[in-house]
Phi, psi and omega in degrees: 000133178285143175287151180287156173290143176237142176245130185229126176289130177283118186242326187254164176298321179297317178295319179297315179296320177297319178294318179301316178296316178299315183298322180297335182292345175226041172059034173251166181229124172238118183209195184303330181271003182293148179285131180249154002281161177239135176244137174268156176243125184229150170235114186066232179264003185259122172285131180244350180178184178203164172212148175267144176255118179275106182263030181236158178299141173244117184269142177234088184289150176219109180242132179291123184292337180271354183243308182275151177260167176298324179295317177295321176300311179303311182297317180294316180296318180298315180297311181296318178301313180300317180299309184287330175295318179295321184276356182245013179299128178205191181292331181279322180236094184300332179251014182079180179205164177213133178249145181228121176264124186226156177291141181292339182263025183292153184296142179305325181295326178286324175298318178297321178297318178297314179298321178295331177281353179102008178278147176236140177287124180271005183061029178227026183059029179222131180251143184227143176238128173233105183290000000 
């Protein structure tokens, strides 16, 4: 019989260091800038993975391409980013943060607008801004 999966909140420096070492074994990085909280996934005594819990709003914009312009998209994203960055200031993100979930096939002009607003692609179909 297989042992059940266990999920464990990383609480101590030793657990964090162990997770960081585990993550490096498959080209991942867990460090001081990682999003907290982090949970490990274990089967028996073997860690098999981990996940970060994003406890911040994740925005999913939807703009009609025949009505809104790239400039209007930029202005709206900039305003919303500033609002959520201000309201999410904490110990992990001293200047707050804002996450944006976007379609991978989005137009290049909109991607440039996001980058101009300070968003970076996290390579997880999620964009994040830290001012």
